[in-house]
C-alpha positions as CSV (number, residue, x, y, z in Angstrom):
1,X,-103.3,188.3,-108.0
2,X,-107.1,188.3,-108.2
3,X,-107.3,192.0,-108.9
4,X,-104.9,191.6,-111.9
5,X,-106.6,188.4,-113.2
6,X,-110.2,189.4,-112.9
7,X,-110.4,193.0,-112.0
8,X,-112.1,192.3,-108.6
9,X,-111.1,190.9,-105.2
10,X,-113.7,189.5,-102.9
11,X,-112.6,189.4,-99.3
12,X,-114.6,188.2,-96.3
13,X,-113.9,189.6,-92.8
14,X,-114.9,188.3,-89.4
15,X,-115.0,190.0,-86.0
16,X,-112.8,189.5,-82.9
17,X,-109.1,190.4,-83.0
18,X,-108.7,189.7,-86.7
19,X,-109.0,193.3,-87.9
20,X,-105.8,194.0,-85.9
21,X,-104.0,191.6,-88.2
22,X,-104.8,194.0,-91.1
23,X,-103.2,197.0,-89.6
24,X,-100.0,196.8,-91.7
25,X,-102.1,197.2,-94.9
26,X,-103.0,200.8,-93.9
27,X,-99.4,201.8,-93.6
28,X,-96.8,202.5,-96.4
29,X,-95.6,200.9,-98.5
30,X,-98.7,198.6,-98.6
31,X,-101.4,201.2,-98.6
32,X,-100.1,202.8,-101.8
33,X,-99.3,199.5,-103.5
34,X,-102.8,197.9,-103.4
35,X,-105.4,198.5,-106.0
36,X,-108.2,199.3,-103.5
37,X,-110.7,200.0,-106.3
38,X,-111.1,196.3,-107.0
39,X,-111.9,195.3,-103.4
40,X,-115.3,194.0,-102.4
41,X,-115.7,193.5,-98.7
42,X,-118.1,191.1,-96.9
43,X,-118.6,189.6,-93.4
44,X,-118.7,185.9,-92.6
45,X,-121.0,186.7,-89.8
46,X,-122.5,189.8,-88.1
47,X,-124.3,190.7,-85.0
48,X,-127.8,192.0,-85.5
49,X,-127.2,195.4,-83.9
50,X,-127.0,198.9,-85.3
51,X,-123.8,199.6,-87.4
52,X,-122.6,202.1,-84.8
53,X,-123.0,199.6,-81.9
54,X,-119.8,198.4,-80.1
55,X,-120.8,194.8,-80.8
56,X,-121.0,195.4,-84.6
57,X,-118.3,193.6,-86.7
58,X,-118.9,196.3,-89.3
59,X,-118.0,199.1,-86.8
60,X,-114.9,197.1,-85.7
61,X,-113.7,196.8,-89.3
62,X,-114.7,200.4,-90.2
63,X,-112.8,201.9,-87.2
64,X,-109.7,199.8,-87.5
65,X,-109.4,199.3,-91.3
66,X,-112.0,200.4,-93.8
67,X,-112.0,204.1,-92.7
68,X,-108.3,204.2,-93.4
69,X,-108.2,202.8,-97.0
70,X,-109.9,204.0,-100.2
71,X,-112.2,201.1,-100.8
72,X,-115.3,202.3,-102.6
73,X,-118.2,202.6,-100.1
74,X,-120.5,200.8,-102.6
75,X,-118.2,197.8,-102.5
76,X,-118.6,197.3,-98.7
77,X,-121.5,195.0,-98.1
78,X,-122.7,195.4,-94.5
79,X,-126.0,193.9,-93.3
80,X,-129.2,195.9,-93.2
81,X,-129.4,196.7,-89.5
82,X,-133.0,197.8,-89.8
83,X,-134.2,194.2,-90.3
84,X,-134.8,191.3,-88.0
85,X,-132.2,188.5,-87.8
86,X,-134.1,186.4,-90.3
87,X,-134.8,189.4,-92.6
88,X,-131.2,190.5,-92.5
89,X,-130.0,187.0,-93.4
90,X,-132.4,186.8,-96.4
91,X,-131.4,190.3,-97.5
92,X,-127.7,189.4,-97.4
93,X,-128.2,186.2,-99.3
94,X,-130.2,188.2,-101.9
95,X,-127.4,190.7,-102.2
96,X,-124.9,187.9,-102.8
97,X,-127.1,186.4,-105.5
98,X,-127.2,189.8,-107.3
99,X,-123.4,190.0,-107.2
100,X,-123.2,186.5,-108.7
101,X,-125.5,187.7,-111.6
102,X,-123.3,190.8,-112.1
103,X,-120.1,188.7,-112.1
104,X,-118.6,190.4,-109.1
105,X,-118.9,187.0,-107.2
106,X,-118.0,183.8,-108.9
107,X,-119.7,180.5,-108.1
108,X,-118.0,177.2,-107.3
109,X,-118.4,174.8,-110.2
110,X,-118.3,171.9,-107.7
111,X,-121.0,173.1,-105.3
112,X,-122.9,176.0,-106.9
113,X,-122.2,178.1,-103.8
114,X,-120.5,181.5,-104.0
115,X,-116.7,181.3,-104.2
116,X,-115.0,184.1,-102.4
117,X,-111.4,184.9,-103.2
118,X,-110.2,185.1,-99.6
119,X,-111.9,184.5,-96.3
120,X,-110.3,185.6,-93.1
121,X,-111.6,183.5,-90.2
122,X,-110.9,183.6,-86.5
123,X,-111.9,181.0,-84.0
124,X,-113.5,181.2,-80.5
125,X,-112.1,179.5,-77.4
126,X,-114.9,176.9,-77.9
127,X,-113.7,176.1,-81.5
128,X,-116.5,178.1,-83.2
129,X,-116.0,179.8,-86.5
130,X,-118.3,182.5,-87.9
131,X,-121.4,182.2,-85.8
132,X,-121.4,178.4,-86.1
133,X,-121.1,177.0,-82.6
134,X,-120.3,173.5,-81.4
135,X,-123.4,171.3,-81.2
136,X,-125.7,173.9,-82.8
137,X,-128.0,172.7,-85.6
138,X,-126.8,175.4,-87.9
139,X,-123.4,173.6,-88.2
140,X,-125.3,171.1,-90.4
141,X,-127.1,173.7,-92.6
142,X,-126.2,172.8,-96.2
143,X,-128.7,174.6,-98.4
144,X,-128.8,178.3,-97.4
145,X,-126.0,180.6,-98.2
146,X,-126.7,182.9,-95.2
147,X,-128.7,181.9,-92.2
148,X,-129.5,183.4,-88.8
149,X,-129.2,182.5,-85.1
150,X,-131.2,183.8,-82.3
151,X,-129.7,181.8,-79.4
152,X,-126.0,182.4,-79.8
153,X,-124.2,180.9,-76.7
154,X,-122.0,184.0,-76.9
155,X,-123.8,187.4,-76.7
156,X,-125.3,189.2,-78.5
157,X,-127.7,186.3,-79.2
158,X,-129.0,187.4,-82.6
159,X,-126.6,187.1,-85.6
160,X,-126.4,186.2,-89.2
161,X,-123.8,183.9,-90.5
162,X,-122.5,182.3,-93.7
163,X,-123.0,178.5,-93.8
164,X,-120.3,175.9,-94.1
165,X,-121.0,175.2,-97.8
166,X,-120.2,178.9,-98.5
167,X,-117.2,179.0,-96.2
168,X,-115.8,175.8,-97.8
169,X,-116.4,177.0,-101.4
170,X,-113.7,179.7,-100.9
171,X,-110.6,179.9,-103.0
172,X,-108.4,180.8,-100.0
173,X,-109.1,180.7,-96.3
174,X,-106.7,182.2,-93.7
175,X,-107.5,181.0,-90.1
176,X,-105.9,183.5,-87.8
177,X,-105.8,182.3,-84.2
178,X,-103.9,184.0,-81.3
179,X,-103.8,183.5,-77.5
180,X,-103.4,180.8,-75.0
181,X,-107.2,180.5,-74.6
182,X,-107.3,179.0,-78.1
183,X,-104.6,176.3,-77.6
184,X,-107.1,173.5,-76.6
185,X,-109.2,173.7,-79.8
186,X,-106.1,174.2,-82.0
187,X,-104.7,171.0,-80.5
188,X,-108.1,169.2,-81.1
189,X,-108.1,170.3,-84.7
190,X,-104.4,169.9,-85.6
191,X,-103.0,167.5,-83.0
192,X,-103.6,163.8,-83.1
193,X,-106.5,163.7,-80.6
194,X,-109.4,161.6,-81.8
195,X,-112.4,163.8,-81.5
196,X,-115.6,161.9,-82.3
197,X,-117.7,165.1,-82.6
198,X,-115.6,167.6,-84.7
199,X,-115.4,171.2,-83.6
200,X,-116.7,173.7,-86.1
201,X,-113.1,174.8,-86.8
202,X,-112.4,171.2,-87.9
203,X,-115.1,171.5,-90.5
204,X,-113.3,174.3,-92.3
205,X,-112.1,172.5,-95.4
206,X,-112.1,174.7,-98.5
207,X,-112.0,173.6,-102.1
208,X,-109.0,175.9,-102.4
209,X,-106.2,176.6,-99.9
210,X,-106.4,176.7,-96.1
211,X,-103.6,178.3,-94.2
212,X,-103.5,178.4,-90.4
213,X,-101.7,181.4,-88.8
214,X,-101.0,180.8,-85.1
215,X,-99.0,182.7,-82.5
216,X,-96.9,180.8,-80.0
217,X,-99.6,180.8,-77.3
218,X,-102.3,179.3,-79.6
219,X,-99.8,176.7,-80.8
220,X,-98.5,175.9,-77.3
221,X,-100.1,172.4,-77.1
222,X,-99.0,171.2,-80.6
């Protein structure tokens, strides 16, 4: 739809098991039916490690998906792994601002933050999304587009991450959550429990459409 309407499709990936959910796209008939030349690929968060490191979200996506489809290498926006966490976050935000100027990325008229066509998000067993963890001050960051964390409760400690205003300016968000270990936070977010301090996953509230994709285990407590 986006490729036809505007000649580009901006999609944001995350780490974890999410790349496995894209495996059908690399098989016929899908692989031949998609206009890959219009795709622009980003990451909602990234670990500040070399791109060939096993902790790299880029490596995960490259090995499982990007190396198998003809997306133009120049349209894949990985972090600069030669920079510090702070430098990499600033560099990534600068990259996004250039893409807004060149009309690859649109901007939300409501918020002024970049508006991605589709964001694919996972969730951790503690309810975190991107590298925005429960109780961490970055959850409340509302000015920067991309920020950095040096004390991630989950290793590796140094990461860059999109902020909630960017996440929530998206046209479409798919939250893909699998496994029994996620059933508690799914219930907190979607069940009728009164949670005074919302989990990060409960703060995902895009301008556009939000769809939750759960397997039976993740939905077990609903």
